[in-house]
C-alpha positions as CSV (number, residue, x, y, z in Angstrom):
1,M,15.1,-44.5,79.9
2,E,16.8,-41.2,81.8
3,V,14.1,-38.6,80.7
4,I,13.5,-35.5,81.9
5,L,9.8,-34.2,81.8
6,K,7.9,-30.4,80.2
7,D,5.3,-31.5,82.0
8,D,4.1,-32.0,85.7
9,V,3.0,-36.2,84.9
10,K,0.6,-37.3,87.3
11,G,1.9,-40.9,88.6
12,L,5.9,-39.3,87.8
13,G,6.9,-36.9,88.5
14,Y,6.7,-32.8,88.6
15,K,7.6,-30.8,85.5
16,N,11.8,-30.4,84.4
17,D,12.9,-34.1,87.0
18,T,14.8,-36.6,85.7
19,V,13.2,-39.9,85.6
20,T,13.9,-43.3,85.3
21,V,11.5,-44.9,82.7
22,K,11.1,-48.0,80.2
23,P,11.9,-47.8,77.0
24,G,9.1,-48.0,75.5
25,F,6.9,-45.7,77.7
26,G,9.6,-42.8,76.5
27,R,10.2,-44.0,73.4
28,N,5.8,-44.4,72.4
29,Y,4.1,-41.6,74.9
30,L,6.3,-39.4,76.7
31,L,8.5,-38.3,73.9
32,P,6.0,-37.9,70.7
33,Q,3.3,-35.6,73.4
34,G,6.0,-34.0,74.4
35,L,6.3,-34.5,78.3
36,A,9.6,-35.7,78.1
37,V,13.1,-35.0,76.2
38,L,16.3,-37.8,76.4
39,A,17.8,-36.4,79.4
40,D,21.7,-36.8,77.9
41,K,24.1,-33.9,79.5
42,S,23.7,-31.1,76.9
43,N,20.0,-30.8,77.9
44,K,20.6,-31.2,81.6
45,K,22.6,-27.8,81.2
46,I,18.9,-26.2,79.2
47,V,17.4,-27.6,82.2
48,A,19.4,-27.2,84.9
49,E,19.8,-22.9,83.5
50,N,16.0,-22.6,83.5
51,I,15.9,-23.6,86.9
52,R,18.2,-21.1,88.3
53,Q,17.0,-18.5,86.1
54,A,13.2,-19.7,87.6
55,A,13.9,-20.2,91.5
56,H,12.8,-16.3,92.1
57,K,8.9,-17.5,90.0
58,A,9.2,-20.4,92.1
59,D,8.1,-19.3,95.5
60,K,6.2,-17.3,94.2
61,V,4.0,-19.8,92.9
62,K,4.2,-22.0,95.9
63,A,2.6,-19.4,97.7
64,D,-0.6,-18.5,95.4
65,A,-0.4,-22.7,95.0
66,Q,-0.4,-22.9,99.3
67,A,-3.6,-19.5,98.9
68,V,-6.0,-21.4,97.0
69,A,-5.3,-24.3,100.2
70,D,-6.0,-21.7,101.8
71,K,-8.9,-20.4,101.2
72,I,-10.5,-24.2,100.7
73,G,-9.4,-24.7,104.2
74,D,-11.9,-27.1,106.0
75,V,-13.9,-26.8,103.7
76,V,-17.0,-29.9,103.1
77,L,-18.7,-30.0,99.6
78,D,-22.6,-31.7,99.1
79,I,-22.1,-33.3,95.2
80,P,-25.6,-35.0,95.0
81,A,-25.7,-38.4,92.6
82,K,-28.5,-40.3,92.2
83,V,-28.8,-43.0,95.1
84,G,-31.1,-45.7,95.5
85,E,-32.7,-47.5,98.3
86,S,-29.7,-48.6,99.8
87,G,-28.4,-45.6,99.6
88,K,-25.9,-46.9,96.1
89,I,-24.7,-44.4,93.9
90,F,-26.1,-44.6,90.3
91,G,-23.5,-43.8,87.9
92,R,-20.0,-42.2,89.9
93,V,-19.1,-39.3,91.0
94,T,-16.6,-37.9,89.4
95,T,-13.4,-35.5,90.2
96,L,-15.1,-33.2,87.4
97,Q,-18.2,-32.7,89.6
98,L,-15.8,-32.0,92.3
99,A,-14.1,-29.5,90.7
100,E,-17.6,-28.1,89.4
101,A,-18.6,-27.6,93.4
102,L,-15.4,-25.7,94.0
103,K,-15.9,-23.1,92.0
104,A,-19.5,-22.9,92.8
105,K,-17.7,-21.2,96.7
106,G,-15.2,-19.3,94.3
107,I,-12.2,-21.9,94.1
108,D,-10.5,-22.6,90.3
109,V,-9.1,-26.0,90.5
110,E,-8.7,-28.2,88.0
111,R,-9.8,-30.9,87.6
112,K,-6.4,-32.5,86.8
113,R,-5.6,-31.8,90.3
114,L,-8.2,-33.8,91.9
115,S,-8.0,-37.3,93.4
116,F,-10.3,-39.3,95.3
117,D,-8.9,-40.8,98.6
118,Q,-11.8,-43.6,98.2
119,E,-14.0,-44.1,95.7
120,P,-17.5,-43.0,95.9
121,S,-19.7,-45.8,96.0
122,S,-22.7,-44.5,98.2
123,A,-23.9,-42.0,100.2
124,G,-21.6,-40.4,102.7
125,E,-19.1,-38.3,103.8
126,Y,-15.6,-38.8,101.5
127,T,-12.3,-37.4,101.0
128,A,-10.2,-36.1,98.7
129,T,-6.7,-34.8,97.7
130,V,-6.3,-31.7,96.2
131,D,-2.7,-32.0,94.6
132,L,-1.7,-27.9,93.6
133,H,2.4,-28.5,94.0
134,R,4.8,-30.5,94.8
135,E,4.5,-28.8,98.3
136,V,1.3,-28.1,98.9
137,K,-1.3,-30.7,98.8
138,H,-5.1,-30.5,100.5
139,K,-7.5,-32.0,101.8
140,V,-11.4,-31.9,100.9
141,R,-13.8,-33.3,102.2
142,F,-17.5,-33.4,100.3
143,N,-20.5,-35.0,101.4
144,V,-22.7,-37.4,98.9
145,V,-25.7,-36.4,99.2
146,A,-29.8,-37.6,97.0
147,E,-30.6,-35.7,94.6
């Protein structure tokens, strides 16, 4: 089943992408949630026209994303967590904590755009990827430290 995404869907594609999905996923999740429309002839024409009209806006959005990536730069964040004697974390370090640490540095990033390269399980240094734009991805280094 071919659908056109109306919004970014993590692990599937970005807005205005035409993707092939299993019929059940399209019918039962993407279409009812308003995340996609069927990729028929008329919808493809509408999306093509929208892309053409929004081409100049896309450059600005990419530039804004690149500006945020440059602002993040080589910042190393400290994320406090409860740590046992062996160094293991009690509970989890989440993307919400990472987003709040970035916000404290003056960088506003949605937590949905953050993903860990390796799930933090003990105190130490880790990296996360910030997906700011389809062409702009940035690595953020962070240290998990004992509270």
